[in-house]
C-alpha positions as CSV (number, residue, x, y, z in Angstrom):
1,M,8.9,-143.1,115.8
2,L,6.4,-145.9,115.7
3,R,8.1,-149.3,115.2
4,F,6.7,-152.8,115.7
5,T,8.6,-156.0,115.1
6,P,6.1,-158.9,115.5
7,R,8.8,-161.5,114.5
8,P,12.5,-161.3,113.7
9,D,12.1,-160.9,109.9
10,L,9.1,-158.5,109.9
11,E,9.0,-154.9,110.9
12,V,6.2,-152.3,110.7
13,R,7.4,-148.7,111.1
14,E,6.6,-145.1,110.0
15,F,7.5,-144.1,106.5
16,V,10.7,-142.1,106.1
17,P,11.8,-140.3,102.9
18,E,14.5,-143.0,102.3
19,D,11.6,-145.5,101.8
20,E,10.3,-143.6,98.7
21,P,12.2,-145.7,96.1
22,G,10.9,-149.0,97.5
23,V,7.4,-147.7,97.7
24,R,7.6,-146.5,94.1
25,A,8.8,-149.9,93.1
26,L,5.9,-151.5,95.0
27,F,3.4,-149.2,93.2
28,A,5.0,-150.0,89.8
29,A,4.7,-153.8,90.6
30,G,1.0,-153.2,91.5
31,E,0.0,-151.4,88.3
32,D,-3.1,-153.6,87.8
33,Y,-4.3,-152.4,91.2
34,F,-3.8,-148.7,90.3
35,V,-5.6,-149.2,87.0
36,A,-8.5,-151.0,88.7
37,A,-8.8,-148.5,91.5
38,T,-8.1,-145.2,89.7
39,G,-8.4,-145.9,86.0
40,S,-4.7,-145.2,85.4
41,P,-1.3,-146.6,86.3
42,S,0.7,-145.2,89.2
43,A,2.3,-141.8,88.5
44,P,5.7,-140.5,89.7
45,G,4.1,-138.2,92.2
46,D,1.9,-140.8,93.9
47,V,4.3,-141.4,96.8
48,Q,4.4,-137.7,97.6
49,S,0.6,-137.6,97.3
50,L,0.4,-140.1,100.1
51,S,2.1,-137.7,102.4
52,Y,-0.2,-134.7,101.6
53,A,-3.6,-136.1,100.7
54,L,-6.1,-136.1,103.6
55,P,-9.9,-136.6,103.8
56,E,-11.9,-133.5,104.2
57,G,-11.7,-132.3,107.8
58,A,-8.8,-134.5,108.8
59,E,-5.9,-133.1,110.7
60,P,-2.4,-133.7,109.2
61,D,-1.1,-134.8,112.6
62,A,-3.6,-137.6,112.7
63,K,-2.1,-139.3,109.6
64,R,0.4,-142.1,109.7
65,L,2.1,-143.7,106.8
66,L,3.5,-147.1,107.6
67,V,5.8,-149.4,105.7
68,V,6.1,-153.2,106.2
69,I,9.6,-154.6,105.8
70,C,9.8,-158.4,105.3
71,G,13.1,-160.2,105.1
72,E,16.5,-159.8,106.7
73,L,16.4,-156.7,109.0
């Protein structure tokens, strides 16, 4: 698993299923972004879509989803 801790209170690591509620909350907090980028607010399946959506011709093994955790680790 990819994990990088550039400072004691910051961690960058690969997304795991337990991260889904936090990512959904982040998407909900950024509703203005979703509306500007897609024309509609974030939907319940958007987090799962991150896992499966790929550009044409891309290999699934080449995709990495990362989360950034800031605060007490």
